Residue frames relative to the residue before (quaternion, step in Angstrom):
aa qw qx qy qz dx dy dz
M 1.0000 0.0000 0.0000 0.0000 0.00 0.00 0.00
K 0.0660 0.8112 -0.5787 0.0515 3.58 -0.84 0.87
I 0.2518 -0.7667 0.5785 0.1191 3.56 -0.86 0.96
I 0.0208 -0.8099 0.5860 -0.0175 3.62 -0.74 1.00
N 0.3693 -0.7440 0.5258 0.1832 3.52 -0.73 1.18
L 0.2260 -0.8016 0.5476 0.0806 3.59 -0.79 1.09
T 0.5562 0.6288 -0.3829 0.3855 3.52 1.25 -0.44
R 0.4559 -0.7371 0.4557 0.2026 3.41 -0.85 1.20
L 0.5536 0.6124 -0.3747 0.4219 3.54 1.33 -0.26
H 0.7060 -0.4464 0.3597 0.4158 3.49 -1.36 0.23
P 0.3789 -0.7870 0.4268 0.2341 3.72 -0.39 1.00
Y 0.6639 0.5076 -0.3210 0.4455 3.60 1.13 -0.21
I 0.6071 0.5121 -0.3270 0.5120 3.58 1.30 -0.25
R 0.4093 -0.7348 0.4907 0.2273 3.55 -0.85 1.02
Y 0.0072 -0.7981 0.6020 -0.0214 3.60 -0.73 1.13
N 0.5732 -0.5925 0.4361 0.3608 3.59 -1.20 0.41
D 0.7563 0.3079 -0.1531 0.5565 3.60 0.93 -0.90
I 0.0942 0.7546 -0.6321 0.1487 3.54 -0.47 1.32
S 0.1136 -0.7520 0.6492 0.0115 3.48 -1.22 0.99
F 0.1328 0.7866 -0.5897 0.1260 3.58 -0.80 0.98
I 0.2609 -0.7254 0.5958 0.2254 3.64 -1.16 0.16
I 0.2748 -0.6475 0.6782 0.2128 3.43 -1.57 0.30
K 0.1131 -0.7802 0.6119 0.0640 3.55 -0.60 0.99
F 0.1456 -0.7463 0.6467 0.0600 3.65 -0.89 1.14
N 0.2063 -0.7859 0.5672 0.1346 3.58 -0.37 1.11
N 0.6250 0.5529 -0.3655 0.4124 3.62 0.97 -0.63
I 0.7905 0.2434 -0.1585 0.5393 3.65 1.05 -0.59
N 0.4310 -0.7494 0.4214 0.2739 3.59 1.31 0.39
E 0.5276 0.6197 -0.4119 0.4098 3.64 0.89 0.91
I 0.1646 -0.7677 0.6096 0.1092 3.60 -1.19 0.55
W 0.1376 -0.7723 0.6144 0.0845 3.51 -0.88 0.89
L 0.2393 -0.7918 0.5595 0.0520 3.61 -0.68 1.21
F 0.1713 -0.7732 0.6074 0.0627 3.54 -0.89 1.07
N 0.7893 -0.0927 -0.0173 0.6068 3.66 -0.25 1.27
C 0.2061 -0.7608 0.6150 0.0235 3.36 -1.28 0.91
H 0.0726 -0.8268 0.5576 0.0169 3.57 0.10 1.32
Q 0.6929 -0.4475 0.3793 0.4192 3.44 -1.51 0.23
G 0.7804 0.3035 -0.2015 0.5081 3.59 -0.85 0.87
C 0.3558 0.7834 -0.4558 0.2281 3.54 1.24 -0.01
Q 0.6897 0.5081 -0.2670 0.4414 3.45 0.99 -0.90
H 0.5859 0.5302 -0.3544 0.4999 3.52 1.17 -0.61
T 0.6278 0.5163 -0.3224 0.4850 3.65 0.90 -0.83
F 0.6038 0.5296 -0.3490 0.4829 3.68 1.01 -0.70
I 0.6693 0.5132 -0.2911 0.4516 3.53 0.77 -0.87
N 0.6954 0.4791 -0.2558 0.4705 3.48 0.81 -0.96
K 0.7200 0.3818 -0.2451 0.5251 3.62 1.03 -0.54
R 0.4205 -0.7334 0.4347 0.3104 3.54 1.25 0.08
I 0.3714 0.6973 -0.5086 0.3424 3.65 0.91 0.91
K 0.3948 -0.7279 0.5357 0.1652 3.52 -0.96 1.06
I 0.3470 -0.7750 0.4819 0.2160 3.61 -0.48 1.03
N 0.5872 0.5847 -0.3872 0.4042 3.54 1.17 -0.30
Q 0.6052 0.5863 -0.3349 0.4217 3.52 1.25 -0.29
I 0.5028 0.6511 -0.4104 0.3933 3.50 1.41 -0.20
S 0.1003 -0.8111 0.5758 0.0225 3.52 -0.74 1.17
K 0.8096 0.1501 -0.0376 0.5662 3.53 1.16 -0.66
I 0.0931 -0.7754 0.6233 0.0416 3.64 -0.87 0.83
I 0.0929 -0.8106 0.5782 -0.0068 3.50 -0.72 1.13
I 0.0968 -0.8228 0.5597 0.0208 3.57 -0.56 1.23
S 0.3618 -0.7830 0.4573 0.2165 3.61 -0.63 1.01
D 0.7697 -0.1192 0.0582 0.6245 3.58 1.08 -0.53
L 0.5894 -0.6141 0.4217 0.3123 3.58 -1.30 0.43
N 0.2393 0.7363 -0.5721 0.2708 3.69 1.11 0.67
S 0.5774 -0.6340 0.4056 0.3165 3.55 -0.98 0.96
N 0.5959 0.5689 -0.3568 0.4404 3.55 1.14 -0.76
N 0.7511 0.4132 -0.2470 0.4518 3.67 0.97 -0.65
I 0.7986 0.2825 -0.1893 0.4966 3.66 1.15 -0.14
C 0.4320 0.7469 -0.4234 0.2760 3.56 1.32 0.15
G 0.6827 0.4347 -0.2906 0.5104 3.56 1.24 -0.32
L 0.4198 0.7468 -0.4430 0.2641 3.70 1.29 -0.34
L 0.7150 0.4902 -0.2993 0.3986 3.59 0.54 -1.26
G 0.6588 0.5258 -0.2916 0.4522 3.59 1.06 -0.97
L 0.6799 0.4946 -0.3043 0.4476 3.50 1.06 -0.84
L 0.6358 0.5343 -0.3086 0.4637 3.56 1.08 -0.76
S 0.6347 0.5258 -0.2896 0.4866 3.60 1.20 -0.75
S 0.6394 0.5267 -0.3045 0.4701 3.50 1.04 -0.87
L 0.6399 0.5126 -0.3161 0.4772 3.56 0.95 -0.86
S 0.6399 0.5085 -0.3220 0.4777 3.63 1.06 -0.55
L 0.6484 0.5340 -0.3042 0.4494 3.51 1.04 -0.92
I 0.7247 0.4195 -0.2642 0.4785 3.58 0.92 -0.70
Q 0.5247 -0.6855 0.3636 0.3502 3.61 1.37 0.44
R 0.1819 0.7783 -0.5807 0.1550 3.55 0.84 0.71
N 0.0825 -0.7974 0.5951 0.0572 3.56 -1.01 0.80
K 0.5068 0.6043 -0.4264 0.4429 3.66 1.31 0.00
S 0.4770 -0.6658 0.4741 0.3231 3.62 -1.03 0.76
L 0.2871 -0.7265 0.6086 0.1395 3.49 -1.36 0.62
H 0.1773 -0.7456 0.6317 0.1169 3.77 -0.91 0.84
I 0.0238 -0.7507 0.6596 0.0289 3.48 -1.10 0.87
Y 0.2148 -0.7369 0.6397 0.0406 3.51 -0.94 1.26
C 0.1859 0.8055 -0.5133 0.2308 3.46 -0.46 1.29
P 0.5808 -0.5442 0.4625 0.3907 3.64 -1.22 0.32
S 0.6316 -0.5261 0.4034 0.4019 3.61 -1.24 0.45
G 0.7254 0.4015 -0.3604 0.4275 3.55 -1.10 0.82
L 0.5316 0.5874 -0.4675 0.3923 3.65 0.99 0.00
D 0.5495 0.6267 -0.3973 0.3839 3.59 1.12 -0.43
K 0.6489 0.5346 -0.2763 0.4657 3.45 1.09 -0.97
Y 0.6349 0.5317 -0.3029 0.4716 3.63 1.15 -0.80
I 0.6734 0.4657 -0.2945 0.4928 3.57 0.97 -0.89
K 0.6388 0.5317 -0.3307 0.4470 3.65 0.92 -0.81
L 0.6477 0.4936 -0.2939 0.5006 3.63 0.96 -0.91
G 0.6542 0.5102 -0.3201 0.4574 3.68 0.84 -1.00
K 0.6534 0.5121 -0.3050 0.4668 3.65 0.91 -0.89
K 0.6708 0.5182 -0.2846 0.4478 3.48 0.90 -0.96
Y 0.7619 0.4009 -0.2306 0.4535 3.65 0.67 -0.94
S 0.6790 0.4347 -0.2964 0.5120 3.48 1.18 -0.46
Q 0.3310 -0.7605 0.4855 0.2763 3.59 1.32 -0.28
T 0.4136 0.7076 -0.4511 0.3531 3.53 1.07 0.97
N 0.1121 -0.7531 0.6462 0.0523 3.56 -1.14 0.72
F 0.3469 -0.7655 0.4996 0.2100 3.46 -0.96 0.88
H 0.3632 -0.7569 0.4946 0.2250 3.65 -0.81 0.82
Y 0.6814 0.4340 -0.2780 0.5196 3.60 1.25 0.32
N 0.5509 -0.5744 0.4611 0.3925 3.63 -1.21 0.23
L 0.1196 -0.7747 0.6188 0.0505 3.51 -0.91 0.96
Y 0.0842 -0.8036 0.5892 -0.0008 3.62 -0.65 1.14
L 0.1463 -0.7741 0.6128 0.0629 3.51 -0.79 1.09
H 0.0741 -0.7773 0.6239 0.0325 3.54 -0.99 0.99
I 0.3715 -0.7523 0.5049 0.2027 3.50 -0.63 1.14
L 0.3846 -0.7309 0.5013 0.2579 3.72 -0.65 0.99
R 0.0186 -0.6949 0.7184 -0.0277 3.41 -1.35 0.79
T 0.5736 -0.5712 0.4358 0.3935 3.58 -1.24 0.38
G 0.5980 0.5379 -0.4256 0.4147 3.52 -1.13 0.86
I 0.7292 -0.3700 0.3057 0.4878 3.66 -1.21 -0.28
I 0.1165 -0.7971 0.5881 0.0723 3.60 -0.79 1.00
I 0.7824 0.1504 -0.0167 0.6041 3.55 1.11 -0.77
N 0.0707 0.7882 -0.5991 0.1216 3.57 -0.69 1.14
N 0.2586 0.7578 -0.5688 0.1881 3.58 -0.30 1.18
N 0.7659 -0.3756 0.2421 0.4624 3.66 -1.23 0.03
S 0.7279 0.4679 -0.2564 0.4307 3.54 0.88 -0.84
C 0.8129 -0.1719 0.1136 0.5448 3.63 0.86 -0.80
Q 0.3269 -0.7131 0.5923 0.1840 3.42 -1.30 0.22
I 0.1266 -0.7908 0.5978 0.0355 3.55 -0.93 1.00
S 0.0416 -0.7913 0.6095 0.0235 3.64 -0.81 1.02
S 0.2374 -0.7899 0.5503 0.1297 3.44 -1.16 0.66
L 0.0222 -0.7740 0.6327 0.0132 3.51 -1.26 0.52
I 0.3904 -0.7213 0.5133 0.2527 3.53 -1.06 0.64
K 0.0219 0.7626 -0.6436 0.0610 3.47 -1.10 1.04
K 0.8419 -0.0311 -0.0107 0.5386 3.62 -0.43 1.24
S 0.6387 -0.5212 0.3083 0.4746 3.61 0.98 0.86
K 0.6634 0.4154 -0.3519 0.5133 3.72 1.00 0.40
F 0.4416 -0.6960 0.4968 0.2715 3.54 -1.12 0.62
D 0.1082 -0.7539 0.6408 0.0964 3.55 -1.00 0.79
F 0.2835 -0.7796 0.5452 0.1205 3.50 -1.20 0.62
I 0.1452 -0.7502 0.6383 0.0927 3.57 -1.30 0.70
């Protein structure tokens, strides 16, 4: 397991909007936390394959955390992804994705599953367990 910071800001200064991935080499999966603008460019620079993303976790609906999401989802469709994608998010993201698909006239060629975040365990598999809690109207993860 490897954690890679995607935030273009200085990694030692505390910011509210942070994007990073957890890369699981043993199961060939990537989990993305928040999808900032320019996220795909960062993936290219760090030589990360976007087709390995299996889960996207969004901490809140702040535009800094979701502004790269529609582009990433469209790129996954353009590369002919057929593996399903799970997004864990606060309620309301479904409307954002639906409107984005409508106005860009885009259809995804893979199954997209949205899971509305609540406090408690959200992901539990053999490799790790992710729990969420609410802190100042934003989800934090352990």
